[in-house]
N, C-alpha and C positions, 0 to 999 in steps of 0.2 A: 436528424439529430443536430442540435445546436451546441456549439462549444465556444467558450470565451477565454481570452488570455489578456493579461495586462503585463506590459514590460516597463518596469520602473527604472529608467535610465538616469544618467547624470545630467543630461541636457534636456530631456523631454520624457514624457510618460505616454505610452501608447496603449490603447484599448481596442480590442478587435473581437468581433463576433462572426462566426462562420457557420453555415449550414452544410452538413454532409448528407448526401443521399447515395444510395447504391441502386444500379439498374444493369441487368445483364453482366454481372460481375465487374462492373466499372464503378469507380468512386467519383462522384461529382461534388465540387465545392463551390459555394457561392458566398461572397462577402455580404454580410447583412449590416455591419456597422464598423466604422474605423474612425477613431478619434486620436489625434496627436495633440497633446497639450504641452506648451512650452514652459514647464515648471523646472527650472534649472537647479536641482538639488546640489549638484556638484559645486556650484559657486559658493555655497555655504561651507560645504564639507572640506573642500580642498584648501580653503583659506582659514576657516575657523575650527575645523575638526568636528563640527556638529551641524545638525539642521536647526536653523533658527525658528523661533516661535512663529514668525510671520509665514515662513515657508511650510511649517508644520500645519498651520491652520488651513492654508490653501490645499495642502496635500490631503488632509482629512476630508475636506469638501469634495475633492476629486474622487476619493475612494468611495464616499457616500453615493456620488453620482453613478459610479461604475456598479456599485451594489444594486442600485435601483434598475439600471439597464439590464443587468444579469437576470433580475427577477422579471422584468417586463418582457424580455425575449424568451423567458422560460427555458433558460440554458440547462442542458443536461449535466455539464461538468465545466469547471473553470480552473485556471491556474494563474497565480500572480507571482512574478519573479522580480526581485530587486537586485541590481548589480552594484557596481563599485561605489557609488555615492553612499547608499544606505549601509553597505557592509563596512565602510570605513568610518561612518558617522558614530560618534560615541553614544548617541541616543537613537541609533537606527533601530535596534531591536525593541527598545521601549516604544517607539512610534508604531512599529509593526504589531506589537502586542495591543496597543490602543485601537488599531484598526480592527483587530480580531474581536475585541471586547465591544466596541461600538457598533460595528456593522456585520460581524460574523464572517469577515473575509480573512482567509489565511494568506499572509504574505511570506513568501519564501525568500530569505536573503541568501542568495547563492554565491558560492566561491567563484573565483576566476576559472578554475578547472571545470566546475559544473557548468558555467556559462559556455565554455568552449565545447563541452559535450553536447549541450542542447543545440548549439549552432551546427554541430556536425550532422544532426538529424536532418536539417534542411539542405545541407550541402551535398552529402553523399550521393543522392539521386542524380546530381548533375555531373558526376565524375565518370571517367573511364579508366583504362589501364595506365594512363600517363601519370607523370608526377605533378602534383598540385600543391601550392602553398595558399591556404585560405587565410585571408587577412580581414579581421573585423575590428575596426577602430570605433570605439564608443566615446562617450564624454570623458570617462575617467580611466578606462583600461583598454588594452589592445590584446585580442586573442589571436594566436597563430596555431594553425593545424596543418601538419605536413602529411600528405597522402602519396602513396605509391601503389599502383596496381590495385586500386580500390581500398587499400588498407591504410589506416592512420598509423604512422610510424613515429610521430612526435607531436607534442602539444604543449603550449606554454602561454600563460597570461602575464602581461607586463603592465606596470602602473604608469601608463602613458595614454593620453587621449586628447580629444579636441578641446574640451573645457579646461582640463588640467594644464594643458600646454599654454594657455593664455597667460598664466602667472608663474609658470615653473620652467626651469632650465632642464631640457631633455637630453643633454649631451651624454650624461652617464648612462641613462636608460638606452639610448641609441647604441652605445658601445655593447651593452648587454645583449641587445637584440642581434647585432651583427655577429657577435661571438656565438650565440645560440644557432643562428642560421648556418654559419660556416661549419659548426660541429655536426649538425644534423643533415646537411645536404652534401657533404664531401664524398659520401659513398654512392650518391645517385649518379647514374651514368647518362641518363637522357635529360633533355631540356625540362625545366620546371615552368609550369603555367600558373599565374596568379589568379585567384578568385577573390574578389572584393565584396564585402557586405558592409552595410551601414549607410545612414542617410547622406553623409558627405560624399562618399564615392559614387552613390547613385546620382547626386546632383552634378558632380564633375562629368560623369558619363553622359548625362543628358546634355550638358553644355558643349560636350565634345562633338555632338552630332553623329556619333558612331551608331551604326544600325543595330537595332535590337538583335541579340543573339550573337553578335560579333565581338571580338576582343578589342579593347581600346589600347592603342599604342602608348607606351610610357612617354614618349616625346610629346604626343598630343596632349596627354594629361598635364604635363609640366607647362605646356604653352598656356593652358587654361589657368593654371595656378599663377603663372607670371602675370597674366592679364588681371586676375583678381587682386594681386598685390598692389596694383597701381591705384586702387581705390580704397577709401575708408569703408568700414562696415556699413555705414549709412548709405553711401553711394552704391555699394553692392546690392543693398536691398532694392533700390530703385532701378538700377541698370540691369540686374540679372533676376529680378523678381524673386528674391530670397526672403525667407522669413527672418525676423530680427535675430532669433537665436541660432540661425544657420549662418548669417552673414559674417559673424566674427570668428566662428570656429572652423569654417570650411578651409581656410588657408593653413592653419597649423595641422588640421586633420589630414589634409592632402599631402603635406610633407611627410607624415608618418607612413602613409601608403607607399609613396614614391621612394622614400629612403629604403624601406624594406625591400621593395622590388630591386633596387640597385644592389643592395647587399647580397641578394640571391641571384644576381645577373639575369633578371627577368625583364623582358621588354613588352610583354602583352598581359593584359588583365581582363578577365571575364567579370561582368557585373550583372548577376542574375536577378537583382532586385528582390532578394529574400533576406530574412534575418532571424533574430531570436524568436519572434512570435511564431514563425513557421515551424521551428523546431518544437516549440511548446505545444502547438496544435497537433503536431504529429504524435507527441507523447500522450496527449489527451485521447486522441482517436484510438491509439493502440490500447490504452487503458480501458476504454469503453468496450472495445472488441473482446479483450481478455475476460472482462466481467460477463459479457454475453455468453462467451464460449464456456466459461466455468459453471454458468447457471443452467446450461442445457443438459 
């Protein structure tokens, strides 16, 4: 069974096709296709309030490409989710409707709460009975999920992200985040462990040389951020092999992760290299299984 997901973010758009097979009651997954295209919709939306015609034209070409790939791979089911940029764009729904009309692709513009819920699908399998704060920093929003003993006890989406931070003052939002954390963690008795998802924390983790599966120390993460601050985005591209659309957002995005950790008195962060697409795939897989079960 082949499944496809598209994550329309504020900084980039990701398309992923995976094949699922079962053998001896075990589920095996293989990635067949993964495309990350640096179409920064958030640059338009967070400054102009809408997606410009130029960006819309490129977006439509990209959706047409994904439609063709879905057909070529003979995908069983698919899901397309758009996050903060499209949900804040005055013409976001209009463009989503155009994609449906032209290519027969259904684009779901999800709320921050729905985004956090989908992310939770990919995070929960990595947790145990301890306390965890899941931090997902995107281009335009940051989702926080607080877990204790396998149960989610609080969740909140904040309008702060790597792309939005380039031109916006975050001081007020940081105060809101700190208050939220203090309110929801004061009753927790044991240490809280951070779990970070998103392309920027994945890159910081890679640069930190922390072994896969181990937690990165906050101090080490801030050392990497301090190093990056010494260079211009253009220099970061060359010195750290960063994509252009990563080089300018990685510093403000890392500040969001590390500020949140300090607010919660956390000095360790796990980076499992998973994200929204993984939660979307899980939903699709469960949906297909339910359909098979109901038809038997």
